[in-house]
C-alpha positions in Angstrom: 43.2 -4.8 18.1 44.1 -1.3 17.0 43.8 -2.2 13.3 40.3 -3.6 13.9 39.1 -0.4 15.5 40.7 1.7 12.7 39.1 -0.5 10.1 35.7 -0.2 11.8 36.1 3.6 12.0 37.0 3.8 8.3 34.0 1.7 7.3 31.7 3.8 9.4 32.9 6.9 7.6 32.7 5.4 4.1 29.1 4.0 4.6 26.4 6.5 5.2 23.7 5.6 7.7 20.7 3.7 6.2 17.4 5.6 6.3 15.2 2.6 5.5 15.6 0.9 8.9 18.1 -1.5 7.5 15.6 -3.3 5.2 16.9 -5.1 2.1 15.5 -4.2 -1.3 13.4 -7.4 -1.2 11.9 -6.4 2.1 11.1 -3.0 0.9 9.3 -4.4 -2.2 7.4 -6.8 0.0 6.0 -3.9 1.9 4.5 -2.4 -1.2 1.0 -3.9 -1.1 -0.8 -4.9 -4.3 -3.8 -2.8 -5.2 -7.4 -3.9 -4.5 -9.9 -3.6 -7.3 -13.6 -3.2 -7.0 -16.6 -2.9 -9.3 -20.2 -1.6 -8.9 -22.9 -1.2 -11.5 -23.3 2.5 -10.6 -19.6 3.2 -10.7 -17.9 3.9 -14.1 -14.9 1.6 -14.5 -12.9 -0.2 -11.9 -12.2 1.3 -8.5 -8.5 0.7 -7.7 -7.3 1.3 -4.1 -3.8 0.8 -2.7 -4.3 -0.3 0.9 -2.6 1.9 3.5 -0.9 0.7 6.6 -3.3 -1.6 8.5 -5.7 -1.9 5.6 -6.7 -5.0 3.6 -8.8 -5.5 0.6 -11.4 -7.2 2.8 -11.6 -4.2 5.1 -11.9 -1.8 2.2 -14.7 -3.9 0.6 -16.5 -4.0 3.9 -16.3 -0.2 4.2 -17.7 0.2 0.6 -20.6 -2.1 1.4 -21.5 -0.6 4.8 -24.3 2.1 4.3 -23.1 4.2 7.3 -19.5 4.4 6.1 -18.0 8.0 6.0 -14.6 9.6 6.0 -12.6 7.7 3.5 -11.9 8.8 -0.1 -12.0 5.5 -1.8 -13.2 5.3 -5.4 -13.0 9.0 -6.2 -14.7 9.7 -2.9 -17.8 7.8 -4.1 -20.8 7.8 -1.8 -22.1 4.6 -3.4 -22.5 2.1 -0.7 -23.6 -1.6 -0.9 -23.3 -3.8 -3.9 -19.5 -3.6 -4.4 -17.6 -6.7 -5.5 -14.0 -7.4 -5.6 -12.6 -7.9 -9.1 -9.2 -8.8 -10.5 -6.8 -5.9 -11.1 -5.2 -5.5 -14.6 -1.6 -4.4 -14.9 -1.4 -0.7 -15.1 -4.5 0.0 -13.0 -4.2 3.2 -11.1 -6.1 4.4 -8.0 -9.4 5.9 -8.9 
């Protein structure tokens, strides 16, 4: 019994506490959400948005297409509303 307690104490000292909530590398990668890409005839290029916590590509597209939407800085803080479509993202796309 004493050896087990000593071993546990030694392991606790040799292993620093995890700061990632105990998530594995695969779980951390799964949390990184893929970007959403949108196009509009009045917008130069493709708008790439990385969804934040609680956001989805559908929510973001809805925001972009709602005329009264204010407060988000998607697509270089574009004020263009309505007419946005979702397009496929190409590797290397960065938020715009």
